[in-house]
N, C-alpha and C positions, 0 to 999 in steps of 0.2 A: 869689523863689519858694522856699518851704520844702518839702522832701520829708519825708513821714512814713514812718517805718519800721514795717512790719507784721511782727510776729514771732509765732511759735507753734511748737508741737511738730510734728514730722513725722508722728507717729502720728495726731494729730488731723486733719491735712490729708488723710492717706490715708483715714481713717474717713469724712470728708465726701465724698471722691471715690467711695468704694465703697458709699455708703448706698443709692443707687438700685439697684445690683446686688443688694444684700442684700434689699431690698424685692421685687425681681423674683424672686429665689430663693424667698422665702416664698410669693409668689403662685403661682409654678409648682408648688411642693410641695403647696399647698392644692388646686389644680385637679387635680393628679395623683392625690391621695388621693380626691377626688370622683369622678374617672373610674374608679378601681379599685372604689370602693363601688358605683357604678352598674353596672359589669360583674358584680360579685358578685350584685347583685339580679337581673340578667338571667339568670345561671346558675341561681339559685334558682327563678326563674320557669320556665325551661326544664325543670328537674327536676320541678317541680310539674305542668307541662303533660304531660310524658312519663308521669308516674305516673297522671294522669287518663286519658290515652289507653289505658294498659295495665291499667285496673282489672279488666277481665274476665280477662285472663291472670293477674294477681296472685291473683284470687279462686280460679281453677282450681288454681293451684299450692298455695294454702293448703289447699284441700280435699284435694288429693292428698298432703299431709303436709309441705310445705315449711315450714321455720322462718323466723321473722322476720329473723334475721341473714342467712340465705341470700338472701332477697328484697331486703334492703337492699344486700347486696354485688352482686347482679345489677343492680339499679337504678343503683348507684354506678359499676359498670363501664361500663354503657351511657352514663351521663352523662359519664364521663371520656373515653370514645372520641369522643363527639359534640363535647366541648370541644376535644379535640386536633385534630379535623378542622376546626373553626371557626377555631382559631388558625392552622392551616396556610394556610387561605384568606385570612385577614386580614393576612398578613405584608406586608412592604414590597414593592410591585410596581415601584417606581421604580429607576432606575439611579443613577449617580454624578451627583448634582446639587448 
C-alpha cells in the first residue's frame, strides 16, 4: 500500500480554512449597510411626517417673519431630539447572555 504525500503552502491552507468566514463577513457587512440605509429612510420619513403635521405652525412663523434657516434649524432640532429618544428606547434590554 503506497501512501501519497499531499503538500502545499501553509498560507493556501489557511486561506481555504477562512474562506467561509470571509464570505460571512461580507454578507454581514452587506446586511448592516442595508439596515443603516433602511433606518435613514425611516428618519427621513419621520422628518417629512413631522413637517407635514406642523405645516400650519411653519406657515404662521413664516408670516411673522421667520427665515428659512431658522425654520430648518427648529425642525432639525426637533428631529434630533426625537431620534435620540428613539435610540434610547431601542437600546439593548437584555442582560449577559
